[in-house]
N, C-alpha and C positions, 0 to 999 in steps of 0.2 A: 494333485491334492485339491479338494474342493474348498478348502479354507485357507485363504491367503495369510491369515495371521499365523498359521503353523509354519509358513515358509518366509516369514517377514524378513529375517536376517539375510537369507539367501537372495530374496528379491531386492533388498537394498544394495547388496554387494553387486548383483548383476546389473542393476540400473547405473551404479557408479562406474562400472567397467564399460558399459555401453556409452556413457557420456564421454569417457576418456577416448574410446575408439572413434566416436563421431568427431571429436575435436581434431584428432590426427588426420582423419580422412576428408573432412568437409570444412574444417575451420569453425564449426559451430561450437561456441563456448557456453556450456551450461554452468551456472554458478549460483551460490547461495541456495542449493537444493536442500529441502527438508523432507523428511518422511514421518508419518505418524499413522498408527492404527486408527481406523475410524469405521463407521457404518454408513452404508448407503442403501436406503430402502430395505432395511432389515437384514442386509448381508454384510458380513465382515469385508472390509475394504482397506486399501492403503491409500492415504491421501499424500500427495506430493505437491510441493510448491517450488518454483524455481524461477530464475531469471536467465535469459539467454542473450548472447551477443553474437551477431553474424555480420560479416563484411564480405561483400561480393560485388562484382562489377555491374550487377543489375541495379544497384542502389547508389545514389550520390553519397549518402552517408550510411554508416553502419546501422543495422536494425537491432534494436534492443527491445526485448519483450518480457512480460511477466506472465507466468502460466500457473494454473492450478488444475490438478487432475485427481480423479478418483479411479482406482482400478479395483474391480471386484469380479467374482465368479458367480454367475446366476444362471440357473437352468442349463448348466453345462457349458456356458459360453463365458469367455473372458471379455469383460467390458471395460473400456477406458472412456471415461467421460471427462472431457477437457475443455478448458476455457483459456484462451490466450489473447492478450491485448498488448498494444505498445506500452513499454515501460513508462514513457513520459506521461501518458494518459493515467496510468495507475498511480504515478507519483503526484500528479496535479490534483487529483480528486481522491478522497478516501473511498476506494472502490470495494473495500472489504464487505460492507453491508450489501451492496448491490450484487456482488459475487455470491454471497451467502443466499440471497433471495433467488438467484438463478438456479443454484443447486437445490434449494428447498423445493422449487417447483418441478424438478425433474422427476419423471416417471418412466418406467419401461415395462413392456410386455413382450415376451418372447414365446412364440408358438413353435412347436416341433412339427 
């Protein structure tokens, strides 16, 4: 389907299942995930925000991140535009305005 809004409920269910599988297989815990219908450069999109927690022997301490993603279909391609940052940075400074500015400046061109 070329319109993600038409499969919104199925997309949300699939993403939640993938999160659960990833936690079992890798230990990556995705929590406080939200989904909403949005638009990105005139295309129907799904916006998701979430926090993730990951502990592995590569790190002295667990890694905790905040992420915001837009998923859309444009020119026949599924695009995911994502921004991820350490959660402590997100919590220390109100990053919502800065994140909004980053996505506001995003443009894309796809040629076949």
